[in-house]
Structures are given as C-alpha cells and as structure tokens.
C-alpha positions in Angstrom: 83.6 112.5 118.1 80.9 111.1 115.8 81.7 108.9 112.8 82.2 110.9 109.7 82.1 109.2 106.4 84.9 109.3 103.9 83.2 111.6 101.5 82.7 114.3 104.0 86.2 114.1 105.2 87.6 114.5 101.6 85.2 117.5 101.1 86.8 119.2 104.4 90.1 119.2 102.7 91.0 122.7 101.5 94.4 122.7 99.5 96.1 120.3 97.3 98.9 119.4 99.9 96.1 118.5 102.3 94.6 116.1 99.9 98.0 114.6 99.2 98.8 114.2 102.9 95.4 112.7 103.6 95.7 110.1 100.7 99.2 109.3 101.6 97.9 108.4 105.2 94.9 106.7 104.0 96.4 104.6 101.0 99.3 102.4 100.4 101.6 103.5 97.7 100.2 100.9 95.4 96.7 102.1 95.9 97.8 105.7 95.3 99.6 104.5 92.0 96.4 102.7 91.0 94.3 105.8 91.6 96.6 108.0 89.7 96.8 105.5 86.8 92.9 105.3 86.5 92.7 109.1 86.7 95.3 109.4 83.9 93.5 106.9 81.8 90.3 108.7 82.3 91.7 111.8 81.1 93.1 110.3 77.9 89.9 108.6 77.2 88.0 111.9 77.7 90.1 113.6 75.1 89.1 110.7 72.7 92.3 111.0 70.6 94.0 107.6 71.3 92.9 103.9 71.1 92.7 101.8 74.0 95.8 100.0 73.1 97.7 103.3 72.5 96.6 104.7 76.1 97.8 101.4 77.6 101.2 101.6 76.0 101.6 105.3 76.7 100.7 104.9 80.4 102.3 101.4 80.9 99.1 100.0 82.1 96.9 97.1 81.1 94.1 97.2 78.4 91.8 95.8 81.1 92.4 99.0 83.2 91.7 101.1 80.1 88.6 99.1 79.3 87.3 99.4 82.9 87.8 103.1 83.0 86.1 103.4 79.7 83.0 101.5 81.0 82.7 104.0 83.9 83.1 106.9 81.6 80.4 105.8 79.1 78.0 103.1 80.6 77.8 103.4 84.4 75.3 105.7 85.9 77.4 107.3 88.4 79.2 109.7 86.0 81.9 110.7 88.6 84.8 110.8 85.9 82.7 112.7 83.5 81.4 115.2 86.2 85.1 116.1 87.3 86.5 116.2 83.8 83.8 118.5 82.6 84.5 120.8 85.6 88.2 120.8 85.1 88.1 121.3 81.3 
C-alpha cells in the first residue's frame, strides 16, 4: 500500500461517525478537546458578537487560545477557518 497523506485520508471519510471514529483513533482525548475548543472559539469569533474575554469565559478557555484563533481568522494567509465557516453558514 502506498503512503497516503493525512489530508487525503480525511477526504475519504464519508459520514460524521467515520470522522469521529478516525479522530478518536488518531488523537488523544486531550488533542480532540483542544481541536474542539479551537473550533468553538472560531465559530464565536466569526459571529463577531463577543469580546475575546467573553469568549474565553464562556468556553472556559484561555484568552491566549482566543487570540491565537483570532489571528488565524484575520491575519494568516491560509484562511482555513474562514473557508469552512463560510461554507457552513
């Protein structure tokens, strides 16, 4: 079997339960928690209704995490968060 990169493996998943099962195998519980936390922060930042501090308090996360996610939403060239948030909204 040839080596398949992670992006292609993720694209091969077809259903939500397949994604959940794959990430449960791939990541530790702490890593999954961190990914979910960043995703929840991104969604709240995208809505642009709460301050960084309010988001941190609401999600029980650090303002450092909120700031890091905000930087990727607004300043970084990849725009991964924005791309998927636009598709889902």
